[in-house]
C-alpha positions in Angstrom: 67.9 130.6 69.0 68.3 131.6 72.7 72.0 131.4 73.8 72.7 130.7 77.3 75.7 132.6 78.8 77.2 131.6 82.4 79.5 134.0 84.5 80.9 133.4 88.3 82.4 135.5 90.4 84.5 134.3 93.0 83.9 136.1 96.3 87.1 136.9 98.2 87.1 140.7 97.8 85.9 143.8 97.2 85.2 144.9 93.6 87.5 147.7 92.0 87.2 149.6 88.6 89.1 146.9 86.9 86.4 144.6 87.9 83.7 146.8 86.8 85.0 147.5 83.1 86.5 144.2 82.4 83.5 141.9 83.7 80.6 143.5 85.5 79.5 146.2 82.9 80.1 144.2 79.8 78.0 140.8 81.2 75.2 143.3 82.4 75.2 144.7 78.7 75.4 141.2 77.3 72.5 140.1 79.6 70.0 142.8 77.9 70.3 141.0 74.5 67.0 139.4 73.2 68.5 136.4 72.5 70.4 135.9 75.9 69.5 133.6 79.0 72.0 134.8 81.3 73.1 133.1 84.6 75.4 134.9 86.9 76.6 133.5 90.2 78.4 134.1 93.5 81.2 131.5 93.2 81.4 131.1 97.2 82.4 127.6 97.3 85.4 128.8 94.8 86.3 131.3 97.3 87.0 128.5 100.3 89.9 127.3 98.0 91.5 130.7 98.2 90.6 132.1 101.4 90.1 130.9 105.2 88.9 133.9 106.7 85.1 133.3 107.2 84.5 137.2 107.6 86.0 138.2 104.5 83.8 135.8 102.5 80.8 136.8 104.0 81.7 140.5 103.3 82.7 139.8 99.8 79.8 138.0 99.0 77.7 140.9 100.4 79.6 143.6 98.5 79.7 141.5 95.2 75.9 140.9 95.1 75.3 144.6 95.8 77.7 145.5 93.1 75.9 143.8 90.3 72.5 145.0 91.4 73.6 148.5 91.8 75.3 148.4 88.3 72.0 147.4 86.8 71.6 143.7 86.5 67.8 142.8 85.7 67.3 139.8 88.1 63.9 139.5 86.2 65.7 138.7 83.0 69.0 137.4 84.3 69.3 134.4 86.8 71.4 135.6 89.6 72.1 133.5 92.5 74.8 132.0 95.2 76.8 128.8 94.3 76.5 127.6 97.8 72.3 127.9 97.6 72.1 125.2 94.7 72.9 121.9 96.5 72.8 120.1 93.1 76.2 121.3 92.2 78.2 119.7 94.7 76.3 116.7 93.9 77.1 116.9 90.4 80.7 117.6 91.1 80.8 114.2 92.7 79.3 112.4 89.7 81.8 114.4 87.4 84.8 113.5 89.8 83.8 109.8 89.2 84.7 110.0 85.3 87.3 113.0 85.4 90.8 111.6 84.9 93.6 112.4 87.4 95.8 112.9 84.5 93.6 115.6 83.1 93.4 117.5 86.7 97.2 117.1 86.8 97.7 119.7 83.7 95.6 122.3 85.4 97.8 125.5 85.3 96.8 126.4 89.1 97.9 123.0 90.5 101.1 122.8 88.1 102.1 126.4 89.4 101.8 125.2 92.7 103.9 121.9 92.3 106.5 124.0 90.2 106.7 126.5 93.1 107.3 123.7 95.9 109.8 122.0 93.6 111.8 125.0 92.9 112.0 126.0 96.8 113.0 122.2 97.5 109.5 121.4 99.3 107.5 118.1 98.2 105.6 118.9 95.1 102.1 118.5 96.9 103.0 120.7 99.8 99.8 122.9 100.7 98.1 121.6 97.7 94.5 121.0 99.1 91.9 118.6 97.2 90.0 122.2 96.7 92.7 123.4 94.7 93.3 119.9 92.6 89.6 119.3 91.8 88.7 123.2 91.2 88.2 122.4 87.5 85.6 119.9 88.4 83.5 122.1 90.5 84.0 124.6 87.7 82.7 122.0 85.1 79.6 121.2 87.5 78.7 125.1 87.6 78.6 125.4 83.8 77.2 121.8 82.8 74.5 121.9 85.5 73.0 124.8 83.4 73.9 123.6 80.0 75.7 126.7 79.2 76.7 127.3 75.6 79.0 130.4 76.2 81.2 131.2 79.2 83.0 134.5 79.1 86.4 134.0 80.8 90.0 135.6 80.5 92.5 134.2 79.0 93.9 132.1 82.0 90.5 130.2 82.3 90.2 129.0 78.8 91.8 125.8 80.1 89.0 125.2 82.7 86.3 125.6 80.1 88.2 123.2 77.6 88.3 120.7 80.5 84.7 121.1 81.3 84.0 120.2 77.7 86.3 117.0 78.2 84.7 115.8 81.3 81.0 116.5 80.0 81.7 114.6 76.6 83.2 111.7 78.8 80.0 111.6 80.9 78.1 111.6 77.7 80.0 109.0 76.3 79.6 106.8 79.4 76.0 107.2 80.4 74.2 109.0 77.5 73.4 105.9 75.3 73.3 108.0 72.1 71.9 111.3 74.0 73.9 114.2 74.9 73.0 115.2 78.5 75.5 117.8 78.8 75.8 120.5 76.3 79.5 121.0 75.7 80.4 124.7 76.6 82.5 127.1 74.6 85.2 129.7 75.9 84.3 133.3 75.1 87.1 136.0 75.2 86.1 139.5 74.8 88.9 140.9 72.7 87.4 144.4 73.1 86.6 144.4 76.7 88.9 146.7 78.8 91.8 145.7 80.9 92.6 148.4 83.0 96.0 149.5 84.3 96.2 150.0 88.1 97.8 152.9 90.0 101.3 152.2 89.1 100.6 151.1 85.5 100.6 147.1 85.8 97.1 145.5 85.4 94.6 146.8 88.3 94.7 144.0 90.7 94.3 143.6 94.6 97.5 141.2 94.5 99.5 144.5 93.4 97.4 146.7 95.9 97.3 148.9 92.7 93.3 149.4 92.7 90.8 151.9 92.5 87.8 151.3 94.5 84.8 151.3 92.7 81.9 152.4 95.3 84.2 154.3 97.5 83.3 157.8 98.5 84.0 160.7 96.2 87.0 161.6 98.3 88.3 158.2 98.3 88.2 157.9 94.5 89.6 161.2 94.1 92.4 160.4 96.8 93.3 157.2 94.8 93.5 158.8 91.4 95.8 161.5 92.6 98.2 158.4 93.4 98.3 157.5 89.5 101.9 157.6 88.5 102.6 159.7 85.7 105.9 161.0 84.0 107.7 164.2 85.0 106.7 166.4 82.1 105.4 170.1 83.7 102.3 172.1 83.0 102.5 173.5 79.5 104.8 170.4 78.2 103.0 168.3 75.5 101.9 164.7 77.0 101.7 161.8 74.8 98.3 159.9 75.6 99.2 156.7 74.3 102.0 156.3 76.6 99.7 157.3 79.9 97.9 154.8 81.7 95.8 157.6 83.1 94.7 158.4 79.4 93.9 154.7 79.3 91.6 154.9 82.4 89.8 157.8 80.7 89.3 156.0 77.8 87.4 153.2 79.2 84.5 155.5 80.4 84.6 158.3 77.9 82.5 159.1 74.6 84.5 159.3 71.3 84.0 163.0 71.6 85.0 163.3 75.2 88.1 161.0 74.3 89.3 163.5 71.4 88.7 166.4 73.5 90.9 165.2 76.4 93.6 163.8 73.8 94.0 167.3 72.5 94.2 168.7 75.8 97.0 166.5 76.7 98.9 167.1 73.5 98.5 171.0 74.4 100.4 170.6 77.8 97.2 170.1 80.3 98.8 169.4 83.5 98.6 166.1 85.3 96.7 167.5 88.2 94.4 168.9 85.7 94.0 165.6 84.2 93.6 163.5 87.2 90.8 166.3 87.9 89.2 165.2 84.5 89.4 161.5 85.1 87.9 162.1 88.8 84.8 163.9 87.2 84.4 161.4 84.4 84.4 158.4 86.9 82.2 160.2 89.5 79.8 161.1 86.8 79.6 157.5 85.5 79.6 155.8 88.9 77.8 158.5 91.3 74.0 157.1 90.9 75.3 153.2 90.9 77.5 154.3 94.2 74.2 155.6 96.2 72.4 152.4 95.0 75.1 150.3 96.3 75.4 151.7 99.9 71.7 151.7 100.1 71.8 147.9 99.4 74.6 147.4 101.7 72.5 148.7 104.7 69.6 146.3 103.5 71.4 142.9 103.6 67.7 141.2 104.0 66.6 142.5 100.8 69.8 141.3 99.1 69.1 137.8 100.8 65.4 137.9 99.3 66.7 138.4 95.8 69.4 135.8 95.9 67.2 133.1 97.4 64.7 134.2 94.5 67.5 133.6 92.0 68.4 130.2 93.5 65.0 128.9 93.3 64.8 130.0 89.8 68.1 128.0 89.1 66.9 124.9 90.8 63.7 124.7 89.0 66.3 123.8 86.3 69.0 122.0 88.2 66.6 119.5 90.6 65.0 117.8 87.7 68.3 117.6 85.7 70.1 116.2 88.5 67.3 113.5 88.7 67.8 112.7 85.2 71.7 112.4 85.7 71.1 110.0 88.8 68.9 108.0 86.6 71.4 107.9 84.1 74.2 106.6 86.3 72.1 104.1 87.6 71.1 106.0 91.3 67.3 104.9 90.8 64.4 104.1 93.4 63.7 101.1 94.0 60.0 101.7 93.9 60.3 102.5 90.0 61.9 99.0 89.6 58.9 97.5 91.7 56.4 99.6 89.4 58.1 98.8 86.3 58.1 95.0 87.1 54.4 95.1 88.1 53.5 96.7 84.8 55.1 94.0 83.0 57.4 96.3 81.3 59.7 94.2 78.9 63.2 94.5 79.3 64.9 97.4 77.6 66.1 96.7 74.2 69.2 97.8 73.1 69.2 100.3 70.2 71.6 102.2 67.9 73.6 104.8 69.6 76.1 107.6 68.6 79.3 107.7 70.6 81.5 111.0 70.7 85.0 111.3 71.3 88.1 113.2 71.0 91.3 112.1 69.1 94.7 112.7 70.3 95.1 115.5 67.8 92.3 117.4 69.5 89.8 117.0 66.7 86.2 115.7 67.9 84.5 112.8 65.9 81.3 110.3 66.8 80.6 106.8 65.7 77.2 105.3 65.1 76.9 101.8 66.4 74.1 99.6 65.6 72.1 97.5 68.4 75.1 94.9 68.5 77.5 97.3 68.6 78.7 97.1 65.2 80.0 100.3 63.4 77.8 102.0 61.0 79.3 105.3 60.6 82.5 107.1 61.5 82.4 111.0 61.2 85.2 113.1 59.9 87.3 114.9 62.4 85.5 118.4 63.5 87.6 121.2 65.1 85.2 121.3 68.0 82.8 119.4 69.9 79.9 121.5 69.3 80.1 121.0 65.6 80.3 117.5 66.1 77.4 117.3 68.2 75.4 119.7 65.8 76.1 117.0 63.1 74.9 114.2 65.0 71.7 115.8 66.2 70.7 116.5 62.5 71.1 113.0 61.6 68.8 111.9 64.7 66.3 114.8 63.7 65.4 112.7 60.5 66.7 114.9 57.9 66.8 113.3 54.5 69.8 111.1 54.1 72.3 111.9 51.3 74.2 109.0 50.9 76.9 108.7 48.2 79.2 105.9 47.1 82.9 106.4 48.1 84.6 103.5 46.7 83.9 100.3 48.8 82.0 102.6 51.3 79.5 105.0 51.2 79.5 108.5 52.7 76.9 110.6 54.7 76.5 114.3 53.0 75.2 117.4 54.8 75.5 120.7 53.2 77.5 119.5 50.4 80.2 118.3 52.6 80.9 114.5 53.6 80.7 114.3 57.0 81.0 110.3 57.9 81.8 107.5 56.1 80.7 103.7 56.5 83.1 100.7 56.8 84.3 99.4 53.4 82.4 96.3 52.0 83.3 93.4 49.9 80.6 93.8 47.4 77.6 96.3 46.0 75.1 93.9 47.8 76.7 94.0 51.4 77.1 97.9 51.0 73.4 98.3 49.9 72.3 96.3 53.2 74.3 98.5 55.1 72.6 101.6 53.8 69.3 100.0 55.0 70.6 99.0 58.2 71.9 102.9 58.8 68.3 104.1 57.8 66.6 101.5 60.1 68.9 102.9 62.9 68.2 106.3 62.3 64.6 105.7 62.0 64.2 103.8 65.2 
């Protein structure tokens, strides 16, 4: 089975070493898997929420696009595009905005943090809060749901946004799906083994701390940045503790096991910090040198980058355009001509059919109901830990698998893989229960 993976990169700055080790490198490796269908995009609409400097955003778009390509992203295999080149995304954002609860968005971490900061200094709670910031999770949901991504690799601070995308997608499915799952419900993926690199001062490498190491600066810029890494006061010849050194942590992210073992032994034997920094520079320069040359070549050919991104957008829109058409139909935004044509062909009024309805309980579990054409409940599922498992169970019932029905007191249960996954209502006698069994079979056959 192919797994669709989607990742966005906000275009507000120049990529640094932490971005490379923590996001770019593992994503490119993942895109090469035989069962992966990877979507990577420049989140330039998201950038407008954080930055009002047009030159900075434009430069960042160029630098980030060049970085991914220089690092080896295969655009024949992966779909690589700019968010702003997909007009279906803002239209889907509006469709989702119309079903997203304000209460849900009130709980978004970024919005709550802004409100808390305002309250702390005695300002109006919403001072300086734009609708872009407030509805950021809806735009992110549109990014994910437009391409029905199965997995979304994110940092821990973004897990909530993927969960919101699930909630919004599930609500849309419930309102407009008529028993179908229009949207795949995504899963957040936290890559525990991906490196989080320390910056020059030992804190997490971040532009906000001004402690970054440039990814594709010149060799001299790289060496100068490494020279500013803070170390302890141990003199040459004194043993160093590798596990307490963020210089060693940086080296670890780019070394083979043999190289790392050798470096550890040298530190324990008293390698001077200056020599240790030289070792780190040589290791990084060896890994990044060729990619750095490709990057600077791409930066000087923005027209080539534009062609690549436009090709990626065309590839993405081959999925987005027809899917948005399906969603417009689902919510009632249909052509009058199609109605006239249908009437001219004498098409009968649509007959209501049985349908599955998915929902989420207050305890966070996911369930579904099967309703007959009159809206009477035929089945109520058990609580599933995640929406994906609930969706898979309902799909199996719709796929025509042989039904395993077992009496459960005054009701009957539906079993899959030796587990009762749904129950009928309770009935007064065996005759009513048997009739309900047949109604269930008829509904699933239809």
